[in-house]
N, C-alpha and C positions, 0 to 999 in steps of 0.2 A: 504494499501500501504505499501513495506520496502520499507525501507533505510535504508537498510544495500549496501552501496555504495559498499563496499571493495570484498562482497564476488561477486556483479552486474561485478563489474570491471575485475576482473578478467576473471567469463563467457567470458564476451565477449571481450576478452583478447582470450580465447581461441577459441573462435571463428571465432574469425579475424585469427588467422596460418589456421587454418582448411579450410577458402575460399581462398582459391589454387588449381587448380585442382590434379597437378604434389604430394600436399601434401596430398589428398584427395584418390592418390590413391598410397601412398608410408601406409596409416595409413591403409585400405582399403585391399592390400596387406600386413601385416605386421599382419592384424587381421587373415589373411586368410591362411594364412601359416605359427602363431605360430612366427612368428620373420623368418628375414631372416638379409646376408649382406649386403654393399653397391655394392659387381659382381653381386649377381643374382641381385637388382632393374638394375642397369643399364642394364642387359641384358634384362631384362622385359622389358625397359620404355623406350630402345631403347636413356638415354643421357647419358654427358659424365659426370665420379665421380667427378668431382667436382662440376658441378653444385644439385647432387645428393644429397652433403655435407653440400651445402648448406641451400636446402632442409629441412634433417636432421637433423642442427641446430638449423632451428627457433622451429622446432619439439619437440627439444631436450628443447632452455631456459622453455620453458612452462611448462614442465614435462609432456606431454603427450604421451615420450618416453625414451627407457632407451639402453647402450650397454654394452653387456657383452664383454671383452676383449675373447680373445680364440687366445692366439694366434698370427699372425699377422695379426687374422683379429679382424672387433667386428662387431655383432651378435646383432642388435638392435631389440626390441619388446616393444608393446603397454602396457604402464602399467596406464593409465587413467581409470578407470573407467568409466567414464561419457561421454569416447570420441567413447568407443565402442559402448553405446547409438545412441549415435550421425549418428556415421554411421547404425548402423539399423532402427534408422529410415529414414534416407536419400532413404535408400532400395536402397545403388549403392553395 
């Protein structure tokens, strides 16, 4: 058994952030579309922009996604390969 608690803690934090249906939906949508902006997500999820932004902040805080500014909008994409494998394993 490994005692690498730092790696295990990082993995647990990643899973905690993903353990929300809206965040899973956002990540799956980003993977399916290769990335998108908040307005696109807002239209797909039928949620307020502020709610989506809060979820994006959580995903950004653990390095699951990154945003790239393009004029007035920010396009988000998944940058963590582990997350892509997790989503595929969940078959969602």
